[in-house]
N, C-alpha and C positions, 0 to 999 in steps of 0.2 A: 444579443443580435441587433445592436446598435447602429443605423446608418439602413439596414436592409428597407427596401419598400416595395410591397405587394400591390400591382395594382392588373388591372386587364386590358389584353391590348387587342383591336381588330387585328385579324390574318391578313384582310383585304387591302385596308388602308391604314393600320399600325395607328389608327384612333387608340389615345390610352382615356383610361376609365376607373375611378377608387370602388368601385361597383360592377361587379357582373349583371349585363344586360340581352335582352331575348335576339335587339334590334343593335345596329349600330345606326349613332345617332346622323354619321357625316356622309355613309356611303347607303346606307340603307342595308345590309350585309345581315340576312337571320345568322345564328348559333355559332359567329365569326368570333367573339371575344375567348382570348384565350389568357388564363394566369400568368403571370411573369415578374421576377424580377429584375428592377431596374438599377436598384444601390446596390453599393459596394459596403463591408465590414469596414469598420474604420482600420482593423489591428494588421490587413494587407495596404493600407494606404491610403490615404487622404480619397474620397470620392470625387474631389475638384481635381484634382490628379490625374486620376483614371479618366475624369470625363476629357482631359485636357490632352491624356495620348490618344482618345479615339477620335477628337478633333483634328490632331496632327495625323492620322491614319485617313481618314477621310479626306483633306487636303493634300495628301500625298496622291489619291488617285488621280490620275490623268496626266503623270508626269509632267512636262515641261512645263511650268505656267506663262510662261513669254512669249508675248502675240509674234507670230510668225506669217511672213506676206507668203500665201498659198502657193505662189510661182515656184517658190523656193524648197516644197515640200517636194520630196523625191518620191517615185513608186516603192520603193524597196523597206520602206516602212509598211507597206500592206500583199506582200509575199506571202503566197500559199503554200502550204505543205501538204502533197498528197497521202492522204490516209492509207492506200494500199487497196481500198474496198470502194468501187467504183459507185455502186450504189448510194453510200454513204457520203462520198466526194460531189455528187450529184444533190443531193439535198443540201449540199454546205453551201453550193455555189461553184463549184473547184478545189476544197481541200480546205485545211486548217489556217485560216490567214493569222499571219504572226500578230502579237498581242490583243488575241482576241477570246473572250471566255464565250465558250457554249453549254449551255445548260440539256444535259440529256437526260428523259426521265420515262418514268414507265412505269407498270404495275410488279406487284415481287412479282421475280421469275419467269421474266418475260426473258430476259438474254442480255442484259444492259452490261454488266459484267461483262460477259462473256463475249461481248462487242469491243469494248473496252479492249478488255486483254491484247483479243487478236488486232488489232489493229496497235499497243504497242509494241509487240515486237516487226510491225512492218515498219511502222517509223524508226523506231529504235537501232535498224541497219543503217540508217543515214545521219539518224540526230543523238542526241543526247536525252533522255524521254525519263521524268520520274512519276512512277506510281503508287497510290499515297492510298493506303487503304484503312480503313477505321470501323471494319465488319469482319475484316476474316483474319487468320493468321498467316505469318509467309507460309510454313505450313501447305495450308488448305490452296494457298495460290499458287504456290509449286505445284502440288497437285492438278489443278487446272489447264496450269501454264505445258506441262510435260503430257496432259492429253490432248491440247489443240495444238500441239508442237510450238510452245514459243519460249525464244531464248537471245542470249545476246548480251555483252559486255556494257552493252553500252543502255540497257533498260535497268533502270537503277529500281528497286523496292523496299518502302518501309512503312509497319504499321502502327499508325498514330494520327491520336484526336486534338491534339494540342497544334495550333495553328504557328506558334511561335516558337516550337522546337522542328515544323515543317519548313518553315520560311530560314531557320539556322541550315538545311539542311538543303535547301534551294542555295544558299548563297554559297557552302561548298562543291555541287555538284555543279549548278549551272546550265539546269535543264532547260534545252529548247521549246519541251512541250511540258506539260505538269498535268496530272488526272487526279481529281481526287474520287474518291468510292466511299463515302458517298458526303454532302455537304451538312446533311440534316446528323451525322454523327461527329463533326468535328464543334470544339468550343476553343474560345479566346479564355487565358486566366483569369482577364483582369473583367469579364463577367460574371456576376455572381449567380447567373442561370442558368439550368441543366444545359445538357446540348438536347440541342432538336427545339428546342424554344424560339419563338419570334425576334427575341434581343439575341441570342448565338450565331443562329442561322444566316442574321443579318452583318453582325460584326465580321464573321468568317467567310462570308462572301465578298465581303469589302476588303480584308485583309490579299484572298486571291487575286481581286477584279484590281487591286497595288500592285500585284505582283505583275501580272500582264502587262500595264500599262508602261510603266517603268522599265522595265526590263525587256519588254518583248516577248516574254516567252506564252506560249499560246496553251490555254488553260481550259479542259473537260471537265465541267462539274457533274455529278451524277447526281439525281434527287427524288425522293420520294416522290408517290402521291398517294392523297386522303381519301377514303372511302368514297367522298362525294368523286374522284375520279381528278382533280385538282390534285398541283403542287402544295408538297406539305411546305410549311413556312408562311411569313410576310409574302404577298403580293408581291410587293415593290420587288423581289428577287427577277421575278421574271424584268423589270426595266433596267434591272443595273446590268445583266447580259445583254451579250450581244447575239445571239442566237440560242432559240430554244426547238429542240427536238423531241420529238412525242413515240415514244417506241411503241406498238399498238400489235394486239393481235389477243386470240385464245393461248393460254396454254396448252389443251390439250390437242393444239391443231399445231402441224408445222412450220409455216409459213407466219411470217414477221412485217409489220412494214413500218418503217419510219416516216415522220414529215414532218417537215418546219412549222411551227406557229408563229415564231421571230423570226427573221435573219436579215441583219443589217448589211451582209454582204452577197447576196445572193437570190433568185425569188421563195418564196415560201411557196409553191406550186405543185413544188415537185414532192416525189414521193422515189422510195427505195422499197425494194424487193429482197427479202432474207428467208433461207428456210434453213429451220434448226435440225441439225444431225447432231450425230453422234461425236462428231469430228468437228462440234461448234456453229455457228452463221454463215450459210453459203451463201452467194449472191446469183440472184434469180432476174438473167440478162434479160429473159422474154418472157415475161409474168402473164399474156392473155394465154401461149399457147400452154401454162401451169395452168393457168384456173379453170382452163375449156376441157381439161383431161380429166375424162370420163365422164363426159356427159352424154345423158341418158338419149336414145334414139327412138322417134316418134309416139313422146312421151306429153301429152298435155300440162300444162300448166309451167310449161320451159321456153326463156325466150333472151335470144345476148342481146347485149348492150354494149356502146362502143360509147368510153367516155373520154375526158383529157384530164392526167395527171402531171399539170405543170407544162412539158412540149413530148410529152409522152402519150398518144392513144391508146387503151387499155380495152384489152374487150373482158367483160363480164359476165355471169350467167346467172338473171335474176329467177328466182323459182318461186312459183303462188302455187296454194291449196286452197280452194275455197269447197266447204261441205255445210251440210245442213247443222243448223242450230239446234240443239234441246236446251237452251235459256232463254230468256227472255231479253237481254243483251247480249246479244253476238260478241265471242270474241276477238279481239285483235291483237296478232301478236308480229313483232317485225322482228328479221335480223340484221344490220347492214345496210337499214333504209328508214327515211324519218317517217316517226310516227306519223307527224301532221300533212305529208306527202302524200302519205298513203292513204289517208280518209279524203282527201283532196280526190284521190285519182277516182277512188270505190264513187265517189259522190257524182262526179260528173259522168261517170259510165252508170251510174243509176237514171239520174237525169236523162240526158241522151239517147242511151239505145236503151233504157227500161232494164236493165239487168237488176235484179234483187239483193245486191248485197246486203240490204240491210236483213235479210234471214240467215244469212251465211254465217260462219266462222272463215274469218279471213286468213292465213298464216304466209306471210313473204320472208326470204331467204336470198341474201349474197354467197354465192360459194366463195371459199376458200378465205372465210372471213375477214374480206373486203368493203369497205362503207362507200354507199355510191349517194353520191350528195349531188352530182349534176342535176338541172332540168332537163338537159338533151337525153337522160334515161327515163323520160315519161312515158315515152312513145313504146320501148320493150317492157314497163312496167304494167303497162297497158294490155298490153298483149296478152302476158303470163297471167294477167287476171281472168281478161278475159276468155282464155284459152281453157281455165280449168272452170270456168262456169259454167262453160258449155263442152267439155269434154271433148273440145277440137286440137290439137297438136297443133303448134307454130313449126313450119317445114325446117329442118336440122340446118338449112343452106341457107334460114334469113337471119338477117340483124335489122334495127329499129332502132333510129333516128330520131330526135325528137322533141321538142318540149311542148307538153297540153297546156290547153288553156281552160278556163270556165267556161268557157263557150264548145268546148269540145276541140277547138281548130287546135291544129300541128301549126307551131311555131318554128322559126327557121333557128339556129342553132350555127356556131361559130366552130373553125377549122373545121370544118364539113371534107375538103379535100384529103384530111392527114386520117379523119377516119375512114374513111372509101379507102383509103392505099393500105390500113391495116386491115379492116376486114378482108378484101381482096387475098393480100398475104398468106392469112390464113385458112381461104377458099372458100368464103364463101361467096354463092353466086347471086342472092339477091338481097340488097337494103335497100329498105323503105325508107326515106329522106322528106323532109316537108318540101312540099310542091315551093315554097318561098325562096329556097335553095335556088332548085334548079333553075327557076327562074331567072333569076337576079343574077347567080354568078355563073351559070352555064355549063355545070357540073358534068364534068363523063369520068366512067367508066371502063376499066379496059374490057378483054375481047371476052368473052363467057360471063359478064358480069353484068348483069341487070338492076338499073336503078328506077323504084317506082317509088314514084310521088305520092306523099299523102296530104291531102287538105283536112282533114276531121279526123276523130274517131270513127266515124261512120265507114271510111276506106279502110279500115283494119281490119273489120268483118272478113271482107273477102280473101285475105291474106291466109285465114287459115285454113289448115286440111280438113280433110271430110273427119265424121263425128266416129271414135271406135267404137266398135260393137260389144 
């Protein structure tokens, strides 16, 4: 095995070490070193020759190396292709950009392969598409395509993991869109590492990026995530691609959310909502109405919150349950809400209102698998916690908007006009808003809708109904 060299590579910064270490000395990441082989055996060619070939591949990324005046560059190079899924197009910024590379990640079984196969059937009606699978056989994909109703003569399928053979097929077919499922299963024969290793993921991704930039092919790479929830492979993979999309949701629930972590051609604030059915993923054009479906009436610990996801206002249902604890340290369990945010709000309510949450087990949940990170949901979160503690229900017609500070004050939020209009559309007649927003912007509501200015958490208590007997 002359010429092989085993090293340990940091998956975060690609720092190389001859021995394993618990913490990377360059980036400080813990347990990030992975064993890998970086040299090639002599029997397949000299290591210098293979290094030169890989260097040529890196140099090819980016297409023409000659400098061109920006005034002579046409906008045709950035033409977009609609995927046929408006929710996905919203997250991408309008569709797939010509020559772009998109990395779609998510946990196993979340629906990544189902989504890309569905858009393959739509895109192939007007463009040539090559679907590369390194995980399934042609028969398995055909069965799923039949169930989803996907077909077409411009949709090509190849089950291959060798990037050299895939590139030969690309030269023959010349696809407009290339989908790779998944990048962790691909390998280049010039590297002695096993598929899925840092070196193989990096070299394979580089080959597909080179194809996209040189030929103008739109590439979608499907990526796996590890047990920590991060993308498997080198951290540099996220820097190499143009967009990183995360597919989120619980496999036991029907709803899925796709959001952009990185997007060079659009906003990273937009989200797309899908519902998993027996016919595949269906778009949810009105997430607020779906998330509020089945909402209990006249029950304590329940409050509606309005948040902004990109340009879209959404109303979610926040539930809280405060019960007497039987342990020295009360239990805190959250789902869809930042744990530290919940601790801060409970401390503010205990200090300012005298509610002894330190003697209560506290459980918080956001219905539908949605994650609420916006500070504007603090008022609704506070109302739900106060309601559960006092056993006084929040009126079903009330929605709360506002950020809560450490002094208990209710601070102004952005895009309040859009939030109020969304609440009106869904039939809410009482909207608790920060006093500062009403004084500064002179916001008005429609007929039959009452805006309730809130200065602090002290003014949240009168909004609750009567205690249930």
